[in-house]
C-alpha positions in Angstrom: 50.4 39.0 -224.0 54.1 39.8 -223.8 56.5 38.6 -226.0 59.3 36.6 -224.0 61.8 37.8 -226.5 61.4 41.5 -225.4 64.9 43.2 -224.8 64.3 43.3 -221.4 63.9 39.6 -221.2 66.8 38.8 -223.4 69.3 40.9 -221.3 68.4 38.8 -218.3 71.3 36.6 -217.9 73.5 39.9 -217.2 73.9 41.7 -214.0 71.9 44.9 -214.2 72.3 48.0 -212.2 69.6 50.5 -212.8 68.4 53.9 -210.9 64.9 52.6 -210.0 63.1 49.0 -209.8 59.2 49.2 -209.8 57.6 46.2 -208.4 54.3 45.7 -210.3 52.9 46.7 -214.0 49.3 47.9 -212.7 48.3 51.5 -213.1 50.9 52.8 -210.7 53.5 50.7 -212.3 52.8 51.7 -215.5 52.9 55.3 -214.8 55.9 55.2 -212.9 57.7 53.9 -215.7 56.6 56.2 -218.2 57.5 59.1 -215.9 60.5 58.1 -214.6 61.7 57.0 -217.8 60.8 60.6 -219.3 62.6 62.1 -216.8 65.9 60.9 -217.8 66.0 57.8 -214.9 67.1 54.1 -216.0 63.8 51.9 -214.9 63.1 48.3 -214.8 59.6 46.7 -213.7 59.3 43.5 -212.4 56.0 42.1 -212.9 54.9 38.5 -211.4 52.2 38.0 -214.2 52.7 37.4 -217.9 51.2 41.0 -218.8 50.2 44.2 -217.4 47.2 45.0 -215.7 47.9 44.6 -211.8 44.7 44.1 -210.1 42.7 44.1 -213.3 45.1 41.1 -214.4 44.6 38.8 -211.5 40.6 39.7 -210.7 38.8 37.9 -214.0 35.9 36.5 -211.9 32.5 36.9 -213.4 30.9 40.5 -213.2 34.2 42.0 -212.1 34.1 45.9 -212.4 35.2 49.2 -211.3 33.0 50.9 -208.4 34.5 54.0 -209.9 32.9 55.6 -212.9 34.8 55.5 -216.3 34.7 59.3 -216.4 37.2 59.4 -213.6 38.8 56.1 -213.6 41.0 57.1 -216.2 44.6 58.4 -216.3 44.8 62.3 -216.6 48.3 63.1 -217.4 48.1 63.1 -220.9 44.9 64.9 -222.7 45.5 62.9 -226.0 45.2 59.4 -224.2 41.9 60.5 -223.0 40.7 61.5 -226.7 42.2 58.2 -228.2 40.3 56.0 -225.8 36.5 55.7 -225.4 35.1 53.6 -222.5 31.9 51.8 -223.6 29.6 51.9 -220.2 29.4 53.8 -216.9 31.6 51.2 -214.8 33.9 49.0 -216.9 34.2 45.5 -216.8 37.5 43.9 -216.0 38.2 42.8 -219.6 37.9 46.5 -220.9 39.8 47.9 -218.1 42.8 45.5 -218.7 42.5 46.3 -222.4 42.9 50.1 -221.3 46.2 49.0 -219.7 47.4 47.1 -222.4 46.3 49.8 -225.0 48.6 52.3 -222.2 51.4 50.0 -222.5 51.5 49.8 -226.1 50.9 53.5 -226.6 53.9 54.5 -224.5 56.3 51.5 -225.7 56.6 50.3 -221.9 56.7 46.5 -222.0 60.7 46.6 -223.1 61.3 47.7 -219.4 59.0 45.5 -218.1 60.3 42.1 -216.9 57.2 39.5 -216.9 56.7 36.2 -214.9 59.6 37.8 -212.3 58.3 38.0 -208.5 60.5 40.0 -206.1 61.1 37.4 -203.2 63.5 39.8 -201.1 65.3 43.3 -200.9 68.2 44.2 -199.0 69.5 47.8 -198.6 73.2 48.0 -199.0 74.8 50.9 -196.8 78.2 50.5 -198.6 77.1 51.4 -201.9 73.7 53.1 -201.1 71.5 50.9 -203.1 69.0 48.1 -202.9 69.9 44.5 -204.0 66.9 42.1 -205.0 66.5 38.8 -205.3 63.8 37.2 -207.7 62.5 33.9 -208.5 64.3 34.1 -211.9 67.6 34.6 -210.4 68.6 30.8 -210.3 67.9 30.3 -213.8 69.6 33.2 -215.1 72.5 33.8 -212.3 72.0 37.5 -212.6 71.7 39.9 -209.8 69.6 43.1 -209.9 70.2 46.4 -207.9 68.7 49.8 -208.0 69.2 53.3 -206.2 65.7 53.4 -205.3 63.2 50.8 -204.8 59.4 51.3 -205.6 56.5 48.8 -204.7 53.7 49.4 -206.8 52.1 46.5 -206.0 48.4 47.7 -205.4 46.2 47.4 -202.0 44.1 44.3 -203.4 46.4 41.8 -205.0 47.2 39.4 -202.2 44.1 36.9 -202.2 43.1 35.9 -198.4 43.4 32.1 -198.2 40.4 30.2 -197.1 40.5 29.5 -193.3 37.8 26.6 -193.2 38.8 23.2 -191.9 39.3 20.8 -194.7 39.6 23.0 -197.6 42.0 21.0 -199.1 39.8 17.7 -199.2 37.2 18.8 -201.7 37.1 16.8 -204.7 35.4 19.1 -207.1 36.6 22.4 -209.1 38.0 25.1 -206.6 38.1 28.7 -207.6 39.1 32.1 -205.8 37.8 35.0 -207.0 41.4 36.9 -206.9 42.8 34.4 -209.0 40.2 33.3 -211.4 41.0 30.9 -214.4 41.5 33.3 -217.7 39.7 31.0 -220.0 36.7 31.5 -217.6 34.5 29.0 -215.9 31.3 27.3 -217.2 28.9 26.6 -214.2 25.9 25.3 -216.4 24.2 22.6 -214.4 26.4 22.4 -211.5 25.7 22.5 -207.9 27.8 25.5 -206.7 28.9 27.3 -203.5 30.1 30.6 -203.1 31.7 31.7 -199.6 31.8 35.3 -198.9 29.5 38.2 -199.9 32.0 40.9 -200.1 32.6 43.0 -203.3 33.7 39.8 -205.5 30.9 37.6 -204.1 28.2 40.5 -204.7 29.3 41.0 -208.2 29.7 37.5 -209.0 26.8 35.7 -207.5 24.1 37.3 -210.0 26.1 35.8 -213.1 27.1 32.5 -211.4 23.2 32.1 -210.5 22.1 32.4 -214.0 24.5 29.3 -215.2 24.4 27.1 -212.0 21.7 24.5 -211.4 21.8 25.5 -207.9 23.9 27.9 -206.0 24.3 28.4 -202.4 25.6 31.3 -200.5 27.3 31.0 -197.3 27.2 34.5 -195.9 29.1 35.4 -192.5 28.5 39.2 -192.8 26.0 41.0 -195.0 27.3 43.7 -196.8 25.5 47.2 -197.9 25.4 47.1 -201.9 23.7 49.9 -204.0 22.4 49.1 -207.3 24.8 50.4 -209.8 22.4 51.2 -212.7 25.2 50.3 -215.6 24.8 51.1 -218.9 26.1 53.9 -221.3 27.3 57.2 -219.7 24.7 59.6 -219.1 25.4 62.8 -221.1 24.6 64.9 -217.9 27.7 63.0 -216.0 30.0 63.5 -219.3 28.9 67.2 -219.6 31.6 68.8 -217.1 34.3 66.6 -218.5 33.5 67.7 -222.0 33.1 71.2 -221.1 36.5 71.5 -219.6 38.8 68.8 -219.1 41.2 70.2 -217.5 39.3 72.1 -214.8 37.1 68.7 -214.4 40.5 66.8 -213.5 41.8 69.7 -211.4 38.7 69.2 -209.0 39.0 65.4 -208.8 42.6 66.2 -207.4 41.3 68.6 -204.9 38.1 66.7 -203.9 37.6 64.7 -200.6 37.6 61.3 -202.8 39.0 61.7 -206.1 35.8 62.4 -208.0 34.4 65.9 -208.4 31.9 67.0 -206.0 30.6 69.4 -203.4 30.3 68.3 -199.9 27.2 68.8 -198.1 26.7 70.6 -195.2 23.5 69.0 -194.6 23.4 67.4 -191.3 21.2 64.3 -190.9 20.8 64.6 -187.1 19.2 68.0 -187.5 17.1 67.6 -190.9 13.4 66.6 -191.4 12.3 63.1 -192.0 11.3 64.9 -195.1 14.7 66.0 -196.3 16.4 62.8 -195.3 14.2 61.0 -197.5 14.7 63.7 -200.4 18.6 63.4 -200.2 19.0 60.1 -199.9 16.7 58.8 -202.9 18.4 61.3 -205.0 22.2 59.9 -203.9 20.5 56.3 -204.3 19.4 57.2 -207.8 22.9 58.1 -209.0 24.4 54.6 -208.4 27.5 56.0 -207.4 29.5 55.6 -204.0 30.2 59.4 -203.4 26.9 60.5 -203.2 25.5 57.9 -201.1 28.8 57.9 -198.8 27.9 61.7 -198.6 24.2 62.3 -198.1 24.5 64.2 -195.0 27.7 65.7 -193.5 27.5 64.1 -190.4 26.7 60.3 -191.6 30.3 58.9 -191.4 30.6 61.1 -187.7 27.8 59.9 -185.5 25.7 56.8 -185.1 22.4 58.7 -185.3 22.9 60.2 -188.5 24.6 57.0 -189.9 21.4 55.1 -188.8 19.3 57.1 -191.1 21.0 56.0 -194.3 21.8 52.5 -193.2 18.1 52.3 -192.5 16.8 53.3 -195.6 19.3 50.9 -197.4 17.6 48.2 -195.5 14.2 49.4 -196.6 15.4 49.1 -200.1 16.6 45.2 -199.5 13.5 44.3 -198.0 11.6 46.1 -200.9 13.5 43.6 -203.1 14.1 40.3 -201.9 10.4 38.6 -201.5 11.3 36.5 -198.5 11.1 38.5 -195.4 13.6 36.0 -193.4 16.1 36.1 -196.5 15.7 39.9 -196.6 16.5 40.2 -193.0 19.6 37.9 -193.3 20.9 40.3 -196.3 20.3 43.4 -194.1 23.6 44.6 -192.5 23.1 45.2 -188.7 26.8 44.6 -187.4 28.5 48.0 -188.7 27.6 51.5 -189.8 27.0 52.3 -193.4 30.1 53.1 -195.3 32.9 51.7 -192.6 33.0 48.7 -194.8 33.5 49.4 -198.3 29.8 49.4 -199.7 29.7 47.4 -203.0 27.8 48.4 -206.2 25.6 45.6 -208.0 23.4 44.7 -210.8 20.8 42.4 -209.5 22.5 41.2 -206.4 19.4 41.1 -203.9 17.1 40.1 -207.0 19.0 36.9 -207.3 17.9 35.7 -203.9 14.3 35.5 -205.4 15.6 32.9 -208.0 14.3 29.3 -207.1 17.8 27.9 -207.8 19.6 30.2 -205.1 19.6 29.6 -201.5 21.4 31.7 -198.4 22.9 30.2 -195.7 23.5 32.5 -192.6 26.9 31.7 -191.0 26.2 33.2 -188.0 23.6 30.7 -186.8 24.9 27.8 -188.8 28.8 27.8 -188.9 30.9 25.7 -191.5 32.0 22.9 -189.3 34.4 21.6 -192.3 35.0 21.0 -196.2 34.4 17.3 -197.2 35.5 15.5 -200.1 32.4 16.0 -201.8 31.0 19.5 -200.1 30.3 21.8 -197.2 29.3 20.2 -194.0 27.2 22.2 -191.3 26.6 21.0 -187.7 22.9 20.1 -188.9 23.3 19.5 -192.5 25.8 18.2 -195.2 25.5 19.7 -198.7 27.0 18.1 -202.0 28.5 20.4 -204.4 30.4 20.2 -207.8 32.2 23.5 -207.5 33.3 25.8 -204.5 33.9 29.3 -204.9 36.0 31.4 -202.4 35.1 35.2 -202.5 37.0 35.8 -199.0 38.7 38.9 -199.7 42.6 40.1 -199.5 45.2 40.7 -197.2 44.8 44.6 -197.9 47.2 47.3 -198.3 50.2 45.6 -196.6 50.0 41.8 -197.9 51.7 42.4 -200.8 54.3 44.6 -199.5 55.5 42.4 -196.3 55.1 39.4 -198.5 58.5 40.2 -199.8 61.6 39.9 -197.3 62.5 43.6 -197.2 65.7 44.3 -195.2 66.5 47.9 -194.4 69.3 49.4 -192.0 71.1 47.5 -189.5 69.6 44.6 -190.6 65.9 45.2 -189.4 63.3 43.6 -191.5 60.2 45.8 -192.9 58.0 42.7 -191.2 59.6 43.3 -187.9 59.1 47.0 -188.0 55.4 46.6 -188.9 54.7 43.9 -186.5 52.2 46.0 -184.8 51.1 47.7 -187.7 52.5 49.6 -190.7 54.4 52.7 -189.7 55.0 54.9 -192.7 55.3 58.8 -193.5 52.6 60.0 -195.9 52.0 56.6 -196.7 55.2 57.0 -199.0 58.2 55.9 -197.0 59.1 54.1 -193.8 62.0 55.6 -191.5 65.0 53.1 -191.4 64.5 51.8 -195.2 66.3 54.7 -197.3 65.4 55.2 -200.9 61.8 52.6 -200.5 58.5 54.0 -201.6 55.2 52.4 -201.7 52.6 53.9 -203.9 49.3 54.2 -202.4 50.6 52.8 -199.5 49.1 52.3 -195.7 48.5 56.1 -194.5 47.7 57.2 -197.9 44.2 57.8 -199.4 44.4 54.8 -201.4 41.4 52.6 -200.9 39.3 55.4 -199.7 39.4 57.2 -203.0 39.8 57.1 -206.9 42.8 54.8 -207.1 43.9 56.8 -210.4 43.9 60.0 -209.1 45.9 58.9 -205.8 48.1 56.8 -208.2 48.9 59.8 -210.0 49.6 62.1 -207.2 51.8 59.3 -205.7 53.9 58.9 -209.0 54.0 62.6 -209.3 55.2 63.0 -205.9 58.1 60.2 -206.1 59.2 61.4 -209.4 59.5 65.3 -208.4 61.3 63.9 -205.6 64.0 61.9 -207.3 64.5 65.0 -209.7 65.2 67.3 -206.5 67.8 64.7 -205.0 69.5 64.4 -208.5 69.7 68.4 -208.9 70.9 68.7 -205.4 73.7 66.1 -205.4 71.9 64.0 -203.1 71.3 60.6 -203.6 69.5 58.9 -200.3 66.4 59.7 -198.6 64.4 58.6 -195.7 62.0 60.1 -193.2 62.6 60.8 -189.7 61.4 58.9 -186.9 59.8 61.7 -185.5 58.1 62.8 -189.1 56.8 59.1 -189.2 55.2 59.2 -185.7 53.6 62.6 -186.2 51.8 61.2 -189.5 50.9 58.1 -187.9 49.5 59.9 -185.0 47.8 62.3 -187.5 46.5 59.3 -189.6 44.9 57.8 -186.3 43.3 60.9 -185.4 41.7 61.4 -188.7 40.1 57.8 -188.3 38.9 58.1 -184.5 36.5 61.1 -185.4 35.0 58.9 -187.8 33.0 55.5 -187.3 35.4 53.9 -189.3 37.3 52.0 -186.3 34.1 50.7 -184.8 33.9 47.9 -187.9 35.9 44.6 -188.3 36.5 45.6 -191.5 39.6 44.9 -194.2 40.6 48.6 -193.2 41.3 47.8 -189.9 43.2 44.5 -191.1 40.4 42.7 -189.3 39.6 40.1 -191.9 43.1 38.2 -191.5 44.1 36.4 -188.4 46.7 37.8 -186.6 46.9 41.0 -188.5 47.4 44.0 -186.3 44.1 46.0 -185.8 44.9 49.4 -187.0 43.1 51.6 -189.5 45.2 51.4 -192.5 44.3 54.2 -195.2 44.2 57.7 -194.7 40.5 59.0 -194.1 41.5 62.8 -194.0 40.6 62.9 -197.8 42.5 63.2 -201.2 42.4 67.0 -201.1 44.1 67.4 -197.4 46.3 64.7 -198.3 47.5 66.4 -201.2 47.9 69.7 -199.5 49.9 68.0 -196.7 52.1 66.5 -199.2 52.7 69.9 -201.0 53.9 71.6 -197.6 56.2 68.9 -197.0 57.8 69.9 -200.4 57.3 73.6 -199.8 59.0 73.3 -196.6 62.2 72.0 -198.0 61.3 68.2 -197.8 60.1 68.5 -194.0 60.7 65.3 -192.2 63.4 63.9 -194.2 67.2 63.3 -193.8 68.7 63.3 -197.2 72.4 62.7 -198.2 75.0 62.6 -200.7 78.2 64.0 -202.1 76.5 67.5 -201.5 76.4 66.4 -197.4 73.9 65.5 -195.3 70.4 67.5 -194.9 68.0 66.9 -191.9 64.8 68.7 -192.0 63.3 67.3 -188.8 59.6 67.9 -188.0 55.9 67.2 -188.3 53.9 68.2 -191.2 50.4 67.9 -189.2 49.9 68.7 -185.4 46.5 70.0 -185.4 43.6 67.7 -185.0 42.2 67.0 -188.5 38.6 68.5 -188.3 40.4 71.9 -186.3 42.6 72.1 -189.7 39.5 71.7 -192.0 37.8 74.5 -189.7 40.8 77.0 -190.1 41.2 76.2 -193.8 37.5 76.9 -194.2 38.0 80.2 -192.4 40.9 81.4 -194.2 39.1 80.7 -197.6 36.0 82.7 -196.6 38.7 85.6 -195.7 36.4 86.8 -192.9 37.3 90.1 -191.4 38.4 89.7 -187.9 36.9 90.9 -184.9 39.5 93.5 -183.6 39.1 95.1 -186.9 35.8 96.6 -185.9 34.3 98.4 -183.0 32.8 96.5 -180.3 29.0 96.9 -181.6 29.9 95.9 -185.1 32.1 92.8 -183.6 29.1 91.6 -181.7 26.6 91.4 -184.6 29.4 89.5 -186.6 29.6 87.2 -183.6 25.6 86.6 -183.9 25.9 86.3 -187.4 28.7 83.4 -187.5 26.9 81.7 -184.2 23.4 81.8 -186.1 25.2 79.2 -188.9 26.5 76.6 -186.4 24.9 73.5 -185.6 22.5 73.7 -182.6 23.8 70.8 -180.4 22.0 68.3 -178.7 18.6 68.5 -177.1 18.2 68.8 -173.3 15.5 68.4 -171.3 14.3 72.2 -171.1 15.6 75.5 -171.4 14.5 78.6 -169.4 15.5 82.5 -170.0 15.2 84.7 -167.1 16.8 87.5 -165.5 18.7 88.0 -161.9 20.2 91.0 -160.1 23.8 92.0 -160.6 26.0 94.0 -159.1 24.7 96.9 -160.9 21.3 96.0 -162.3 19.8 92.7 -163.8 21.5 89.9 -165.6 20.2 87.8 -168.4 20.5 84.0 -167.5 19.8 80.9 -169.5 19.0 77.5 -167.6 19.9 74.1 -169.2 17.9 71.2 -167.3 18.7 67.5 -168.2 15.9 65.4 -169.4 16.6 63.1 -166.3 14.3 63.7 -163.2 15.5 66.4 -160.8 16.7 67.9 -158.7 20.1 68.2 -160.3 23.2 69.7 -159.0 23.9 73.4 -160.3 26.7 74.9 -162.2 26.9 78.6 -162.4 28.5 79.1 -166.1 30.3 82.3 -167.6 30.3 82.8 -171.1 33.6 83.5 -173.4 34.2 86.6 -175.6 36.9 88.5 -174.3 34.8 90.5 -171.7 33.2 92.3 -175.0 31.4 89.8 -176.6 28.9 87.1 -176.3 25.6 86.7 -174.0 24.2 83.7 -171.7 22.6 81.8 -175.0 26.2 82.7 -176.8 27.7 79.1 -176.0 24.4 77.2 -176.5 25.7 74.3 -178.2 28.6 73.7 -175.9 26.3 74.2 -172.9 23.7 71.9 -174.3 26.5 69.2 -174.9 27.8 69.5 -171.2 24.1 69.4 -169.7 23.5 66.1 -171.6 26.8 64.7 -170.9 26.9 65.5 -167.3 23.4 65.3 -165.9 23.9 68.9 -164.1 21.6 71.9 -164.6 23.5 74.5 -165.9 22.6 78.3 -165.2 24.7 80.4 -167.9 24.7 84.2 -166.6 25.6 86.9 -168.6 27.8 89.9 -167.3 28.2 93.5 -168.2 30.7 94.1 -171.0 33.3 96.5 -171.9 34.1 98.9 -173.1 30.6 100.1 -171.8 31.5 98.9 -168.7 35.2 98.0 -167.9 37.0 96.5 -165.5 36.1 95.2 -162.6 32.2 95.1 -163.8 32.3 91.4 -165.2 34.1 90.3 -162.2 31.6 91.6 -159.9 28.8 90.5 -161.8 30.1 87.0 -161.2 30.4 87.3 -157.8 26.8 88.6 -157.6 25.4 85.9 -160.0 27.3 83.0 -158.1 25.8 84.5 -154.9 22.0 84.7 -156.4 22.1 81.3 -158.0 23.5 79.6 -154.7 20.6 81.2 -152.8 18.0 80.3 -155.4 19.3 77.0 -156.4 16.1 75.1 -155.6 13.7 77.1 -157.1 15.7 76.6 -160.3 15.3 72.8 -159.9 18.5 72.5 -158.4 19.8 69.8 -155.7 20.9 71.1 -152.3 24.5 71.5 -151.6 27.2 73.9 -153.1 27.1 74.9 -156.5 30.0 74.7 -159.0 31.1 77.3 -161.2 32.5 77.0 -165.1 33.5 79.3 -167.8 35.2 79.4 -171.2 38.2 82.1 -172.1 37.2 85.2 -170.5 34.3 83.7 -168.8 36.7 81.0 -167.2 38.4 84.5 -165.7 35.2 85.5 -164.5 34.7 82.1 -163.0 38.2 82.1 -161.4 37.9 85.4 -160.0 34.5 84.5 -158.5 36.1 81.3 -156.5 38.7 83.8 -155.0 36.0 86.4 -154.1 33.8 83.8 -152.6 36.7 82.6 -150.5 37.9 85.9 -149.4 34.4 87.4 -148.8 32.5 84.3 -146.7 31.0 82.6 -149.5 29.0 80.9 -151.0 30.5 77.4 -150.7 31.4 76.2 -154.2 31.7 72.6 -155.0 34.6 73.0 -158.0 35.8 75.1 -160.9 36.0 74.2 -164.5 38.1 76.8 -166.1 38.4 76.1 -169.9 41.0 77.9 -171.8 41.1 80.7 -169.1 42.6 84.1 -169.1 44.3 84.0 -166.0 47.0 86.7 -166.6 48.2 89.6 -168.4 51.4 88.9 -169.5 51.6 88.4 -173.2 54.8 87.5 -173.4 54.5 83.9 -173.0 55.7 81.2 -175.4 52.3 80.1 -176.4 51.6 83.7 -177.1 54.4 83.6 -179.3 53.8 80.4 -180.9 50.4 80.8 -181.1 50.0 84.7 -182.3 48.5 84.2 -185.4 46.2 81.6 -187.5 44.3 80.0 -184.6 41.3 82.4 -184.8 42.2 83.9 -181.1 45.4 85.9 -181.9 47.7 88.2 -179.9 46.3 90.9 -181.4 42.8 90.0 -180.6 43.6 89.4 -176.9 45.3 92.8 -177.2 42.0 94.2 -178.2 39.9 92.6 -175.7 42.5 93.7 -173.1 42.5 97.2 -173.9 38.6 97.4 -173.8 38.3 95.7 -170.6 41.0 97.4 -168.4 43.5 100.0 -168.4 47.0 99.1 -168.2 47.5 99.9 -164.3 44.2 97.7 -163.7 45.4 94.5 -165.4 47.8 93.1 -162.9 45.1 93.3 -160.2 43.8 89.5 -159.2 40.5 90.3 -160.0 41.8 90.8 -163.6 44.8 88.2 -163.3 43.8 85.6 -160.8 47.1 83.9 -161.4 48.5 86.9 -159.5 46.6 86.6 -156.2 48.7 86.3 -152.9 47.3 83.0 -152.2 45.5 80.5 -154.2 45.3 78.2 -151.2 41.5 77.2 -150.0 40.1 77.6 -153.5 37.6 74.8 -154.6 38.9 71.8 -156.3 39.5 72.7 -160.1 39.6 71.4 -163.5 41.7 73.4 -166.1 41.5 72.8 -169.6 44.2 74.2 -172.0 44.6 73.8 -175.8 47.9 73.4 -177.6 47.5 76.0 -180.3 46.2 79.0 -178.2 47.9 81.7 -177.2 46.4 81.3 -173.6 47.8 77.6 -172.9 50.8 78.7 -170.8 48.6 81.1 -168.3 46.5 78.3 -168.0 48.9 75.4 -167.3 50.6 78.2 -164.8 47.1 78.6 -162.9 46.7 74.9 -162.5 50.0 74.6 -161.6 50.2 77.2 -158.9 46.8 75.9 -157.5 48.0 72.8 -157.2 51.3 74.0 -155.5 48.9 75.8 -152.9 47.3 72.3 -152.1 44.1 72.9 -154.3 43.2 69.1 -156.0 43.2 70.0 -159.8 42.9 68.2 -162.6 44.6 69.1 -166.0 43.3 68.4 -169.1 45.6 69.2 -172.2 43.7 68.9 -175.5 46.5 68.2 -178.2 46.2 69.8 -181.4 43.1 72.1 -180.5 42.7 75.8 -180.4 41.1 77.9 -178.2 37.8 77.8 -179.9 37.8 74.4 -181.2 36.6 72.5 -178.4 33.2 74.8 -178.4 32.3 73.6 -181.8 29.9 71.1 -180.9 29.1 68.5 -184.0 31.8 70.3 -186.2 35.0 69.4 -184.5 34.4 65.7 -183.3 37.8 65.6 -182.0 36.7 67.9 -178.9 34.3 65.1 -177.9 36.5 62.9 -176.1 37.6 66.3 -174.2 34.1 67.5 -173.6 33.7 64.1 -172.1 36.3 64.6 -169.8 34.8 68.0 -168.7 31.5 66.4 -168.2 33.2 63.6 -165.9 34.9 66.8 -163.9 31.6 68.4 -163.2 30.2 64.9 -162.1 32.8 64.4 -160.0 32.4 67.9 -158.3 29.4 66.5 -157.0 30.1 63.0 -156.9 28.0 62.4 -153.5 24.8 63.5 -155.4 25.3 62.8 -159.1 24.9 59.1 -160.2 27.9 57.8 -162.5 
C-alpha cells in the first residue's frame, strides 16, 4: 500500500500547478507517468484508491482473471521489464496482475508522483490562462488548488460498477456484495445460501468458486452469455516460442494486428465452407481456449448472420454436451444475440457448475424478480431466502468514469452536455471544445475490443509525442476541429455498421445502462487500422487539429478517413500485393489477369438457376448468362451489360454482383456479352447492346420472363452500353423499356472534371486506365458521338425512368451525376444514389465490401420499382 507520508502527500497543502494531471493509476496512468516524466514534463497522478492497479485494484471477486493471455497482457515499452517479470500461468489472476502493477510502480519509482485517496470531482478550462483547474475530494481538507496545462483521463473502460436496478435492493438485511467493489479481505460463503444476479464476465468467473463454498447457490440469469473454456494452466511452450524467438518482432506484430494479439486473419468464409471445414476450424479454435481464434474462425462470422450462426450453433452444442439437464442447458444457450456481439467469456468449469446439486438457475425472462425483501428475493411465484446477494451486474462502460467528473470546456459547455446523445471524439483521444483534454482508450478507439495493454501503450505514446511536438513548436494548446471530430464519428459508426455488433443490446452499445444513448462505443476497425489512422494524422501535420500558442494559431482542418472502412481495407490489401495495372499490359494479358482476379473472389449468393446461351448480335453471336430467381416465375426481365472499359469482361464476369441483384430484386437478369476493343472498336459495343436488347425483349417469354417491357442495367462501360441502348431504342422505334439502372456509368469523354482530378490515382479505376480504355475503344474524333458519350445527345427527353448510381471516389462520378441531372432536366424520372465512401469498383465486391450492401439493396429496389405492377414488394 502507498505510504501516506510520500512527498506527494506531504505537499498537498500547497497550491500546485503542473504540466500534466493524469487521473487514474492503472496501467495507462502508470505508463503515462513514467513516459511523460522521462520527457521532462511535470506530472501529478490522482488516484481514488489507496494503491495502484486501477481495474485490477477494484475487481477482486472470486475467479477474477484477465481474458488476454499473459504472453500478450504485458507492457512492451521496456524489454528489461519483461525479463524481470514472469507470469505464473496462461491467464493471470487478479492478485497476480495487481502485484505486476505494484512491481512496475516500484521499479520505476512512480509512487512519489501519485496522490492516492483522491477523487477528481470537477475540472474546468480557464481560457485566460490556458490551463485546467481541478477540484478534488481532498480540497476541503487541504485548501490547496491544482491546475495543469494538459488534463488526461486514464480512468479505464470498466471502472464504474452499474448499480442494481431492482426494487427494494436496499431492504435486504443480509450480506450484499458487488463484483466490481469486492472486499479486500475476501468473503467466505461456506454454509451460506447465496444469490448471484448476473451472468456476464464477472458472474461467469465467480459462480464456479462461490458454488464450491456455498450450501446453496441460486443464479439469476436474464441473458445467457457465450463462454469458452479457458484451459488455464502453465503457458504452453508453443505459445511462448514466438515471443522467446524474437520478442521485438512479436510485439511489433501485436501492434499491427487486428486485436492487439499477433494473429493471421483467415480468408475462409463460413457461408461457403463445407460442414467438414466448418467443424475442423471451429474445433481448432475452441481447443486454444483464447478469444482471438474463436472470434475469427471465419472471415465473415461477424459480418453475416448465416456465418455467425455456424459458430454460435457449435458453441450451443458444447453447452448441451456439458450440462446434464437439457432444460438448464437450453436456458444457458444464448439465442438473442450473435456470437461475439457481446464480449464472450472465458471460464473454468462454468457450465459444469450447473450439474452440482447445490446450484440452481432461475431464468429472469420467464420469472422476473419482483423485488428484494429483507430476507431475500421475491419472484411472482416464489419467495427465496438468502444469506448473501452478489450483484454481478456489470459496468457503465467506457464513458461512465469520464462523465462522472464535472468537466467544463470552452464557453461553459460541460462534457455531459456535449455527450448527451453519445460520446463525440476525434480518434477516441480528444473532443472538440475541450482543449488539452485527452482520454486514454476512450470511446471511438479500439480499447475494449483489443488487448488493452497494446492500446494503452499506443495512446500513451501518441499523447506523449503530441505534447513533445507542441513544446518544440512553441505551442501550448491543441483541440480537434468540429469537422475532424464529425468525420471520425462517421467513420467509427461506418465500421460498426458493416458488422453485427449494433444488433445486440450490449454494453458496447451502452444498452446495459438505462437512459444511456445507444451508440456503438469502441472502434471496431482494428488496432492496426486505428494505429495507421493515428500515424497519418501526425504525418499530415496534425490533421484535424487546431493548435495555438506563442508561435500563433495553426489550424489543419480535415478528415482522416473518408473511405468506407472495408473499401479502405481492400485498397490497402491491393497496395500491399503490388499488382501490375491493367493499363501496363496488352489487352489479352489484361483479360487473363482479370480472370485470375475474379477466380479468387467469393462466389456470391445462390440463385434459383443459371443458364448460359448465345443470341444474335449485330455482327455475330453473343454469349449470355441468365440468372433466374428461386421464386416461381415468370419474372420481369432485366438486360445487363458488364463492366470492363469496352475491353475486358464477359457475360459471367460480374457474376457475384448479378447473383446478389437477382436474389434481392426477384427479377430475371440476362447478362449479355458484347464485342470488345481493340478487336472491335466503336461503335461495335453500342450496336451489340441494341441488338441484344431487341432479341431479349422479343424472346423474354422463352427465357422465363414475364410479359411487358424489359429493363436495362449496366456497370461502368456496360452502363454506357445500357444508356446508349435506351437512346437508340427511343430513336428507332423500340423496344419499350421499363427502366434503366446505370451503375457508375461512363457518359462522357471529358476527362477534366473535378472527379477525374480528385480521384486520378489510388482507387483501382484511375485516370490513366480510363485513357487506356478510351484509346482502345474509340478514336478521338468519335468520342463525342452520343453512341460513345450519351451525355452529349441532342435530347434526353423520352428516355425510360432511370436510377443512376455514383461513387464518391470514382473518376466517373461527375459525369454520372451530370447525366442524371440532364435526364431529370429533360423530364425523365430519375433516382440518384450517391455511394459515400465508395470507389468505382467497390459496390460490385459482394461479400467483401459489406458497406456496399445497402446501396445494392437500393439498386434492387429500383429494379423492382421499374416493374412495380408485376413484382411483389
